[in-house]
Short mmCIF file of the C-alpha atoms (twelve columns), coordinates in Angstrom:
data_MODEL
# 
_entry.id   MODEL 
# 
loop_
_atom_site.group_PDB 
_atom_site.id 
_atom_site.type_symbol 
_atom_site.label_atom_id 
_atom_site.label_alt_id 
_atom_site.label_comp_id 
_atom_site.label_asym_id 
_atom_site.label_seq_id 
_atom_site.Cartn_x 
_atom_site.Cartn_y 
_atom_site.Cartn_z 
_atom_site.pdbx_PDB_model_num 
ATOM 1   C CA . MET A 1   122.142 92.732  14.864 1 
ATOM 2   C CA . SER A 2   119.767 94.650  15.452 1 
ATOM 3   C CA . ARG A 3   120.705 98.669  15.324 1 
ATOM 4   C CA . PRO A 4   120.035 100.202 18.423 1 
ATOM 5   C CA . THR A 5   117.193 102.775 18.459 1 
ATOM 6   C CA . LYS A 6   117.730 106.045 19.321 1 
ATOM 7   C CA . SER A 7   116.824 105.642 23.212 1 
ATOM 8   C CA . SER A 8   119.118 102.605 23.769 1 
ATOM 9   C CA . SER A 9   122.062 104.753 21.860 1 
ATOM 10  C CA . ALA A 10  121.252 107.752 24.408 1 
ATOM 11  C CA . THR A 11  121.259 105.387 27.750 1 
ATOM 12  C CA . ALA A 12  124.460 103.846 26.309 1 
ATOM 13  C CA . HIS A 13  125.995 107.640 26.115 1 
ATOM 14  C CA . ALA A 14  124.632 108.520 29.601 1 
ATOM 15  C CA . LYS A 15  126.726 106.651 31.514 1 
ATOM 16  C CA . PRO A 16  127.928 107.383 35.435 1 
ATOM 17  C CA . ALA A 17  132.132 108.759 35.019 1 
ATOM 18  C CA . THR A 18  133.919 105.486 36.655 1 
ATOM 19  C CA . ARG A 19  134.137 104.957 40.208 1 
ATOM 20  C CA . ARG A 20  137.528 104.805 41.405 1 
ATOM 21  C CA . ASN A 21  136.493 103.095 44.848 1 
ATOM 22  C CA . ALA A 22  134.305 100.053 45.708 1 
ATOM 23  C CA . LEU A 23  132.180 100.868 48.646 1 
ATOM 24  C CA . PRO A 24  130.129 99.032  50.514 1 
ATOM 25  C CA . GLY A 25  126.698 97.120  49.840 1 
ATOM 26  C CA . ARG A 26  125.105 98.185  52.876 1 
ATOM 27  C CA . LEU A 27  124.527 101.127 54.881 1 
ATOM 28  C CA . SER A 28  126.051 101.188 59.139 1 
ATOM 29  C CA . PRO A 29  125.936 103.618 61.954 1 
ATOM 30  C CA . GLY A 30  129.811 104.154 61.793 1 
ATOM 31  C CA . MET A 31  129.843 104.883 58.458 1 
ATOM 32  C CA . ALA A 32  131.496 107.831 57.523 1 
ATOM 33  C CA . CYS A 33  129.379 110.598 55.821 1 
ATOM 34  C CA . ASP A 34  130.981 110.965 52.704 1 
ATOM 35  C CA . THR A 35  130.818 107.113 51.939 1 
ATOM 36  C CA . ALA A 36  127.479 107.002 52.523 1 
ATOM 37  C CA . PHE A 37  126.015 109.764 50.636 1 
ATOM 38  C CA . ARG A 38  128.101 108.329 47.993 1 
ATOM 39  C CA . ILE A 39  126.340 104.392 48.313 1 
ATOM 40  C CA . ILE A 40  122.837 106.314 48.363 1 
ATOM 41  C CA . ALA A 41  123.511 108.746 45.866 1 
ATOM 42  C CA . ARG A 42  124.630 106.363 43.575 1 
ATOM 43  C CA . ARG A 43  121.730 103.775 44.214 1 
ATOM 44  C CA . HIS A 44  119.588 106.290 43.032 1 
ATOM 45  C CA . LEU A 45  121.142 107.921 40.342 1 
ATOM 46  C CA . ASP A 46  121.612 104.433 38.785 1 
ATOM 47  C CA . ALA A 47  117.553 103.977 39.352 1 
ATOM 48  C CA . VAL A 48  117.099 106.870 36.977 1 
ATOM 49  C CA . LEU A 49  119.151 105.562 34.007 1 
ATOM 50  C CA . ALA A 50  117.290 102.029 34.685 1 
ATOM 51  C CA . GLN A 51  113.688 103.854 34.082 1 
ATOM 52  C CA . HIS A 52  115.184 105.990 31.271 1 
ATOM 53  C CA . GLU A 53  114.433 103.748 28.222 1 
ATOM 54  C CA . GLY A 54  110.874 102.792 28.951 1 
ATOM 55  C CA . THR A 55  110.291 106.480 30.059 1 
ATOM 56  C CA . CYS A 56  111.028 107.752 26.211 1 
ATOM 57  C CA . GLY A 57  109.280 104.876 25.119 1 
ATOM 58  C CA . GLY A 58  106.038 106.348 26.894 1 
ATOM 59  C CA . ASP A 59  105.634 103.739 29.857 1 
ATOM 60  C CA . PRO A 60  103.822 105.718 32.819 1 
ATOM 61  C CA . GLU A 61  105.966 103.480 34.953 1 
ATOM 62  C CA . ALA A 62  108.717 104.275 34.000 1 
ATOM 63  C CA . LEU A 63  108.192 107.956 34.146 1 
ATOM 64  C CA . HIS A 64  106.830 107.278 37.796 1 
ATOM 65  C CA . GLN A 65  109.729 104.864 38.843 1 
ATOM 66  C CA . ILE A 66  112.164 107.707 37.262 1 
ATOM 67  C CA . ARG A 67  110.563 110.664 39.118 1 
ATOM 68  C CA . ILE A 68  110.795 108.724 41.752 1 
ATOM 69  C CA . ALA A 69  114.248 107.380 41.952 1 
ATOM 70  C CA . LEU A 70  115.158 111.603 40.852 1 
ATOM 71  C CA . THR A 71  113.037 113.103 43.713 1 
ATOM 72  C CA . HIS A 72  115.420 110.039 45.848 1 
ATOM 73  C CA . LEU A 73  118.570 111.688 44.689 1 
ATOM 74  C CA . ARG A 74  117.707 115.211 44.988 1 
ATOM 75  C CA . THR A 75  116.612 114.571 48.553 1 
ATOM 76  C CA . ALA A 76  119.682 112.337 49.490 1 
ATOM 77  C CA . ILE A 77  121.833 115.930 48.007 1 
ATOM 78  C CA . ARG A 78  119.233 118.115 50.588 1 
ATOM 79  C CA . PHE A 79  119.896 116.118 53.339 1 
ATOM 80  C CA . PHE A 80  124.052 115.356 53.707 1 
ATOM 81  C CA . SER A 81  124.181 119.509 53.113 1 
ATOM 82  C CA . PRO A 82  126.111 121.041 53.653 1 
ATOM 83  C CA . MET A 83  128.792 118.335 53.509 1 
ATOM 84  C CA . ALA A 84  127.966 118.469 49.642 1 
ATOM 85  C CA . ASP A 85  127.561 122.362 49.257 1 
ATOM 86  C CA . ASP A 86  130.520 123.426 46.940 1 
ATOM 87  C CA . ALA A 87  131.044 125.548 44.212 1 
ATOM 88  C CA . LEU A 88  129.691 122.925 41.284 1 
ATOM 89  C CA . ARG A 89  126.704 121.668 43.738 1 
ATOM 90  C CA . PRO A 90  124.159 124.914 42.199 1 
ATOM 91  C CA . ASN A 91  124.541 123.964 38.761 1 
ATOM 92  C CA . VAL A 92  123.764 120.062 39.493 1 
ATOM 93  C CA . TRP A 93  121.000 120.679 41.745 1 
ATOM 94  C CA . ALA A 94  119.956 123.248 38.687 1 
ATOM 95  C CA . GLU A 95  120.051 120.698 35.613 1 
ATOM 96  C CA . LEU A 96  118.485 117.909 37.856 1 
ATOM 97  C CA . LYS A 97  115.542 120.432 37.996 1 
ATOM 98  C CA . TRP A 98  115.721 121.476 34.871 1 
ATOM 99  C CA . LEU A 99  115.137 117.081 34.659 1 
ATOM 100 C CA . ASN A 100 112.324 117.399 37.490 1 
ATOM 101 C CA . SER A 101 110.063 119.703 35.381 1 
ATOM 102 C CA . GLN A 102 110.585 117.681 32.022 1 
ATOM 103 C CA . LEU A 103 109.754 115.081 33.469 1 
ATOM 104 C CA . GLY A 104 106.683 116.487 35.151 1 
ATOM 105 C CA . MET A 105 104.377 118.023 32.407 1 
ATOM 106 C CA . VAL A 106 104.255 113.955 30.923 1 
ATOM 107 C CA . ARG A 107 103.514 112.994 34.603 1 
ATOM 108 C CA . ASP A 108 100.670 115.434 35.556 1 
ATOM 109 C CA . LEU A 109 98.850  113.888 32.251 1 
ATOM 110 C CA . ASP A 110 99.048  110.697 33.233 1 
ATOM 111 C CA . VAL A 111 97.588  111.336 36.290 1 
ATOM 112 C CA . ALA A 112 94.884  113.975 35.153 1 
ATOM 113 C CA . ILE A 113 94.165  110.977 32.179 1 
ATOM 114 C CA . GLU A 114 93.378  108.341 34.497 1 
ATOM 115 C CA . ARG A 115 91.513  110.748 37.071 1 
ATOM 116 C CA . VAL A 116 89.020  111.455 34.048 1 
ATOM 117 C CA . VAL A 117 88.700  107.358 33.022 1 
ATOM 118 C CA . ALA A 118 88.152  106.755 36.122 1 
ATOM 119 C CA . GLU A 119 85.316  108.920 36.324 1 
ATOM 120 C CA . SER A 120 83.372  109.054 32.945 1 
ATOM 121 C CA . GLY A 121 82.472  105.501 32.261 1 
ATOM 122 C CA . ASN A 122 82.237  105.688 27.784 1 
ATOM 123 C CA . GLU A 123 80.340  109.305 27.758 1 
ATOM 124 C CA . LEU A 124 80.433  110.576 24.233 1 
ATOM 125 C CA . ALA A 125 81.346  113.976 25.721 1 
ATOM 126 C CA . VAL A 126 84.079  112.809 27.470 1 
ATOM 127 C CA . ILE A 127 85.521  110.473 24.579 1 
ATOM 128 C CA . ALA A 128 85.717  114.171 22.914 1 
ATOM 129 C CA . GLU A 129 87.261  115.509 26.000 1 
ATOM 130 C CA . LEU A 130 90.238  113.049 26.042 1 
ATOM 131 C CA . GLN A 131 91.293  112.931 22.638 1 
ATOM 132 C CA . HIS A 132 92.623  116.530 24.262 1 
ATOM 133 C CA . TRP A 133 93.964  115.103 26.734 1 
ATOM 134 C CA . ASP A 134 95.584  112.490 24.567 1 
ATOM 135 C CA . GLU A 135 97.090  115.180 21.897 1 
ATOM 136 C CA . LYS A 136 98.970  117.398 24.436 1 
ATOM 137 C CA . ARG A 137 100.137 114.221 26.468 1 
ATOM 138 C CA . ALA A 138 101.357 113.046 23.019 1 
ATOM 139 C CA . GLU A 139 103.093 116.552 22.474 1 
ATOM 140 C CA . SER A 140 104.539 117.011 25.665 1 
ATOM 141 C CA . HIS A 141 105.982 112.851 25.734 1 
ATOM 142 C CA . ARG A 142 107.544 114.333 22.326 1 
ATOM 143 C CA . LEU A 143 109.141 116.870 24.030 1 
ATOM 144 C CA . LEU A 144 110.278 114.445 26.940 1 
ATOM 145 C CA . ALA A 145 111.364 112.186 25.120 1 
ATOM 146 C CA . ARG A 146 113.992 114.863 23.430 1 
ATOM 147 C CA . ALA A 147 115.139 116.119 26.506 1 
ATOM 148 C CA . LEU A 148 115.678 112.881 27.153 1 
ATOM 149 C CA . GLN A 149 118.004 111.940 23.856 1 
ATOM 150 C CA . SER A 150 119.865 115.328 24.244 1 
ATOM 151 C CA . ALA A 151 123.304 116.001 24.493 1 
ATOM 152 C CA . ARG A 152 122.443 118.164 27.968 1 
ATOM 153 C CA . TYR A 153 120.943 115.392 29.329 1 
ATOM 154 C CA . ARG A 154 124.254 113.379 28.780 1 
ATOM 155 C CA . ARG A 155 125.942 115.988 30.315 1 
ATOM 156 C CA . LEU A 156 124.292 115.881 33.077 1 
ATOM 157 C CA . VAL A 157 124.523 112.373 33.781 1 
ATOM 158 C CA . GLU A 158 128.454 112.565 33.666 1 
ATOM 159 C CA . GLN A 159 128.154 116.042 35.463 1 
ATOM 160 C CA . THR A 160 126.045 114.595 38.576 1 
ATOM 161 C CA . SER A 161 127.720 111.207 39.104 1 
ATOM 162 C CA . THR A 162 131.782 112.862 38.700 1 
ATOM 163 C CA . TRP A 163 130.120 114.952 41.483 1 
ATOM 164 C CA . ILE A 164 129.284 112.848 43.852 1 
ATOM 165 C CA . GLU A 165 132.415 110.882 43.673 1 
ATOM 166 C CA . SER A 166 135.128 113.222 43.141 1 
ATOM 167 C CA . GLY A 167 133.185 116.289 43.478 1 
ATOM 168 C CA . PRO A 168 135.126 120.231 45.118 1 
ATOM 169 C CA . TRP A 169 133.240 118.832 48.774 1 
ATOM 170 C CA . SER A 170 134.967 115.418 48.548 1 
ATOM 171 C CA . THR A 171 138.674 117.148 48.803 1 
ATOM 172 C CA . ARG A 172 137.770 120.726 50.651 1 
ATOM 173 C CA . ARG A 173 140.767 120.422 53.886 1 
ATOM 174 C CA . SER A 174 139.047 123.320 55.544 1 
ATOM 175 C CA . LYS A 175 138.832 121.281 59.708 1 
ATOM 176 C CA . GLU A 176 134.963 121.781 59.678 1 
ATOM 177 C CA . ALA A 177 134.896 120.125 56.119 1 
ATOM 178 C CA . VAL A 178 136.653 117.523 56.781 1 
ATOM 179 C CA . ARG A 179 134.811 116.681 59.931 1 
ATOM 180 C CA . LEU A 180 131.302 117.160 57.914 1 
ATOM 181 C CA . ARG A 181 132.802 114.088 55.820 1 
ATOM 182 C CA . ARG A 182 133.884 111.994 58.557 1 
ATOM 183 C CA . ARG A 183 131.162 112.489 61.055 1 
ATOM 184 C CA . PRO A 184 129.040 109.516 61.776 1 
ATOM 185 C CA . LEU A 185 126.081 108.777 60.058 1 
ATOM 186 C CA . ALA A 186 123.776 107.642 62.897 1 
ATOM 187 C CA . ASP A 187 125.281 111.116 64.298 1 
ATOM 188 C CA . HIS A 188 124.461 112.617 61.085 1 
ATOM 189 C CA . ALA A 189 120.798 111.065 60.459 1 
ATOM 190 C CA . THR A 190 119.899 111.468 63.616 1 
ATOM 191 C CA . ALA A 191 120.152 114.877 64.026 1 
ATOM 192 C CA . GLN A 192 118.922 115.669 60.478 1 
ATOM 193 C CA . LEU A 193 115.833 113.375 60.749 1 
ATOM 194 C CA . THR A 194 114.997 115.046 64.128 1 
ATOM 195 C CA . GLU A 195 114.960 118.103 62.477 1 
ATOM 196 C CA . TRP A 196 113.251 117.809 59.338 1 
ATOM 197 C CA . GLU A 197 110.421 115.912 61.648 1 
ATOM 198 C CA . LYS A 198 109.847 118.811 63.613 1 
ATOM 199 C CA . THR A 199 109.659 121.323 60.856 1 
ATOM 200 C CA . LEU A 200 107.383 119.175 59.388 1 
ATOM 201 C CA . LEU A 201 105.025 118.778 62.250 1 
ATOM 202 C CA . ARG A 202 104.923 122.470 62.956 1 
ATOM 203 C CA . LYS A 203 103.496 123.390 59.415 1 
ATOM 204 C CA . ALA A 204 101.326 120.633 59.403 1 
ATOM 205 C CA . ARG A 205 99.520  121.839 62.524 1 
ATOM 206 C CA . LYS A 206 97.500  124.427 60.198 1 
ATOM 207 C CA . LEU A 207 97.185  121.864 57.204 1 
ATOM 208 C CA . ARG A 208 93.914  122.971 57.292 1 
ATOM 209 C CA . LYS A 209 94.152  126.697 56.785 1 
ATOM 210 C CA . LEU A 210 97.111  126.566 54.172 1 
ATOM 211 C CA . ASP A 211 96.441  127.619 50.426 1 
ATOM 212 C CA . VAL A 212 97.351  125.571 47.629 1 
ATOM 213 C CA . GLU A 213 101.033 126.581 47.099 1 
ATOM 214 C CA . ARG A 214 101.614 126.008 50.612 1 
ATOM 215 C CA . ARG A 215 99.733  122.700 51.067 1 
ATOM 216 C CA . HIS A 216 102.814 121.585 48.070 1 
ATOM 217 C CA . LYS A 217 104.990 122.997 49.991 1 
ATOM 218 C CA . LEU A 218 103.892 120.389 52.885 1 
ATOM 219 C CA . ARG A 219 103.916 118.371 51.112 1 
ATOM 220 C CA . ILE A 220 107.132 118.323 49.594 1 
ATOM 221 C CA . LEU A 221 108.738 118.407 53.170 1 
ATOM 222 C CA . ASN A 222 106.907 115.287 54.019 1 
ATOM 223 C CA . LYS A 223 107.988 113.389 50.924 1 
ATOM 224 C CA . ARG A 224 111.625 114.389 51.630 1 
ATOM 225 C CA . LEU A 225 111.370 112.972 55.299 1 
ATOM 226 C CA . THR A 226 109.578 109.626 54.191 1 
ATOM 227 C CA . TYR A 227 112.169 109.574 51.036 1 
ATOM 228 C CA . SER A 228 115.347 110.211 53.769 1 
ATOM 229 C CA . ILE A 229 113.491 107.353 55.870 1 
ATOM 230 C CA . GLU A 230 113.552 105.123 52.975 1 
ATOM 231 C CA . SER A 231 117.237 105.581 51.900 1 
ATOM 232 C CA . LEU A 232 118.644 104.757 55.409 1 
ATOM 233 C CA . GLN A 233 116.924 101.673 55.727 1 
ATOM 234 C CA . ASP A 234 120.007 99.613  57.012 1 
ATOM 235 C CA . LEU A 235 120.549 101.900 60.014 1 
ATOM 236 C CA . PHE A 236 117.386 100.981 61.230 1 
ATOM 237 C CA . ALA A 237 117.646 97.988  64.346 1 
ATOM 238 C CA . ASP A 238 115.248 95.089  64.632 1 
ATOM 239 C CA . LYS A 239 114.168 96.419  68.395 1 
ATOM 240 C CA . SER A 240 113.285 99.811  66.120 1 
ATOM 241 C CA . LEU A 241 110.946 98.224  62.963 1 
ATOM 242 C CA . THR A 242 107.940 98.974  64.347 1 
ATOM 243 C CA . LYS A 243 108.515 102.423 65.308 1 
ATOM 244 C CA . HIS A 244 109.961 102.393 62.029 1 
ATOM 245 C CA . LYS A 245 107.145 100.976 60.059 1 
ATOM 246 C CA . SER A 246 104.966 103.149 62.007 1 
ATOM 247 C CA . ILE A 247 105.752 106.068 61.274 1 
ATOM 248 C CA . LEU A 248 106.625 105.217 57.413 1 
ATOM 249 C CA . LYS A 249 102.996 104.576 57.976 1 
ATOM 250 C CA . GLN A 250 102.090 107.505 58.491 1 
ATOM 251 C CA . LEU A 251 104.073 109.759 56.673 1 
ATOM 252 C CA . ARG A 252 102.737 107.695 53.570 1 
ATOM 253 C CA . LYS A 253 99.266  108.287 54.681 1 
ATOM 254 C CA . ALA A 254 99.753  111.838 54.479 1 
ATOM 255 C CA . GLN A 255 101.370 111.765 51.464 1 
ATOM 256 C CA . LYS A 256 98.799  110.371 49.414 1 
ATOM 257 C CA . SER A 257 96.260  112.659 50.860 1 
ATOM 258 C CA . LEU A 258 98.738  115.399 49.731 1 
ATOM 259 C CA . GLY A 259 99.562  114.127 46.502 1 
ATOM 260 C CA . GLN A 260 95.796  113.694 45.918 1 
ATOM 261 C CA . LEU A 261 95.401  116.943 46.750 1 
ATOM 262 C CA . ASN A 262 97.960  118.694 44.201 1 
ATOM 263 C CA . ASP A 263 96.716  116.367 41.239 1 
ATOM 264 C CA . ASP A 264 93.182  118.181 41.830 1 
ATOM 265 C CA . ALA A 265 94.646  121.460 41.559 1 
ATOM 266 C CA . ARG A 266 97.666  120.288 38.998 1 
ATOM 267 C CA . GLY A 267 93.643  119.036 37.036 1 
ATOM 268 C CA . GLN A 268 92.219  122.088 37.352 1 
ATOM 269 C CA . ALA A 269 95.252  124.010 35.966 1 
ATOM 270 C CA . LEU A 270 95.662  121.502 33.216 1 
ATOM 271 C CA . VAL A 271 92.471  122.591 32.144 1 
ATOM 272 C CA . ALA A 272 93.107  126.093 32.214 1 
ATOM 273 C CA . SER A 273 95.799  125.731 29.725 1 
ATOM 274 C CA . LEU A 274 94.091  123.237 27.916 1 
ATOM 275 C CA . SER A 275 92.327  124.623 24.637 1 
ATOM 276 C CA . GLY A 276 89.169  122.751 23.527 1 
ATOM 277 C CA . ALA A 277 88.651  120.933 26.930 1 
ATOM 278 C CA . GLY A 278 85.749  122.899 27.519 1 
ATOM 279 C CA . PRO A 279 84.813  124.557 31.483 1 
ATOM 280 C CA . GLU A 280 83.265  121.370 32.209 1 
ATOM 281 C CA . ALA A 281 86.114  119.430 32.601 1 
ATOM 282 C CA . GLY A 282 87.622  121.818 35.474 1 
ATOM 283 C CA . MET A 283 85.257  120.345 36.975 1 
ATOM 284 C CA . ARG A 284 86.623  116.648 37.107 1 
ATOM 285 C CA . PHE A 285 88.738  118.382 39.886 1 
ATOM 286 C CA . LEU A 286 86.789  120.766 41.843 1 
ATOM 287 C CA . ASN A 287 85.398  118.580 45.029 1 
ATOM 288 C CA . ARG A 288 85.360  119.784 48.286 1 
ATOM 289 C CA . LYS A 289 83.391  116.989 50.075 1 
ATOM 290 C CA . ARG A 290 86.674  114.992 48.550 1 
ATOM 291 C CA . GLU A 291 89.575  118.014 49.656 1 
ATOM 292 C CA . LYS A 292 87.856  118.078 53.056 1 
ATOM 293 C CA . LYS A 293 88.152  114.293 53.353 1 
ATOM 294 C CA . LEU A 294 91.685  114.324 52.090 1 
ATOM 295 C CA . LEU A 295 92.776  117.121 54.867 1 
ATOM 296 C CA . ARG A 296 90.808  114.757 57.488 1 
ATOM 297 C CA . THR A 297 93.315  111.998 56.516 1 
ATOM 298 C CA . ALA A 298 96.414  114.112 56.434 1 
ATOM 299 C CA . SER A 299 95.815  115.402 59.205 1 
ATOM 300 C CA . GLU A 300 94.888  112.597 60.942 1 
ATOM 301 C CA . ALA A 301 98.260  111.290 60.098 1 
ATOM 302 C CA . TYR A 302 100.217 114.077 61.605 1 
ATOM 303 C CA . ARG A 303 98.803  113.865 64.342 1 
ATOM 304 C CA . LYS A 304 99.263  110.236 64.884 1 
ATOM 305 C CA . LEU A 305 102.853 111.092 63.923 1 
ATOM 306 C CA . ASP A 306 102.858 113.553 66.710 1 
ATOM 307 C CA . LYS A 307 102.229 110.965 69.414 1 
ATOM 308 C CA . ALA A 308 104.985 108.491 68.314 1 
ATOM 309 C CA . LYS A 309 108.303 109.249 69.911 1 
ATOM 310 C CA . PRO A 310 110.949 110.901 67.973 1 
ATOM 311 C CA . PHE A 311 113.612 109.532 66.280 1 
ATOM 312 C CA . ARG A 312 116.889 108.658 68.720 1 
ATOM 313 C CA . SER A 313 120.342 107.236 67.711 1 
ATOM 314 C CA . SER A 314 119.341 104.371 70.105 1 
ATOM 315 C CA . ASP A 315 116.759 103.380 66.966 1 
ATOM 316 C CA . LEU A 316 119.642 102.600 64.595 1 
ATOM 317 C CA . ALA A 317 121.491 99.529  64.878 1 
ATOM 318 C CA . PRO A 318 124.926 99.825  66.835 1 
ATOM 319 C CA . ASN A 319 126.579 96.118  65.943 1 
ATOM 320 C CA . ALA A 320 125.868 96.202  62.335 1 
ATOM 321 C CA . GLU A 321 129.277 96.120  59.718 1 
ATOM 322 C CA . PRO A 322 128.873 97.329  56.182 1 
ATOM 323 C CA . GLU A 323 128.955 94.243  53.680 1 
ATOM 324 C CA . ASP A 324 131.774 93.871  50.159 1 
# 
């Protein structure tokens, strides 16, 4: 029998806490919010763990997927706030934020390298430039792999899993706490999606005037709404699927454009920190024509989203039952 690698060994020890209760396989509109939160959070934490070994091994796609799963998980925690707020939540959130920062640097370098390769061909000057990027990526990946194989990462998984299952939020006895846990998912989802959509569209009206930092915050709001709708996929009735798909289409279109703009900004920042890359490297991420096109695409997507009918409780399947 072959000996386990450090990566597989770390994965084996970084398992979620024992789950006390079996949960339905699907969400349903009448489901209590505490049950829905556990289902959604479990799905995304499991998705993080599923990509652990590939990410440790340097697979860029695994890294991309683990970041998506982690963002989904953090979004779910926000979506069910204030129900899930308790004394332990700040620490859980801080550790998830730490993990995201560890993943972020390597992912930014992967995206930047892809951009340089796609636009450069085989020019000798570019090959020399890429050597600097590759060296930085190798160094960052070593640090990431070390973080993912650390005791801190294992504690993060165990702590987060335990908190999802039985954190203080789940046992508070105040009338408000009990009401929030028992509230039907459809009621909470409709209110939260509506609120987040209004906030996003209000800020999006000023898109062309936003600086890089505020544009990045708009992108986060966009991603938050997109991921929440995706997590609630089970709820949408057949009659509302067309509307549901239309909303997601516009959100994803805006998110892609804002993401590319953010990648450009991150690429410029990386060049500034990359010794030996040369001043010409930064020019690969400076393109006013491209910026205007991406802003135009995002603005058009938000215009169409603004014209769509807002979320209604009737959009959710009224007769859906949870599956065993």
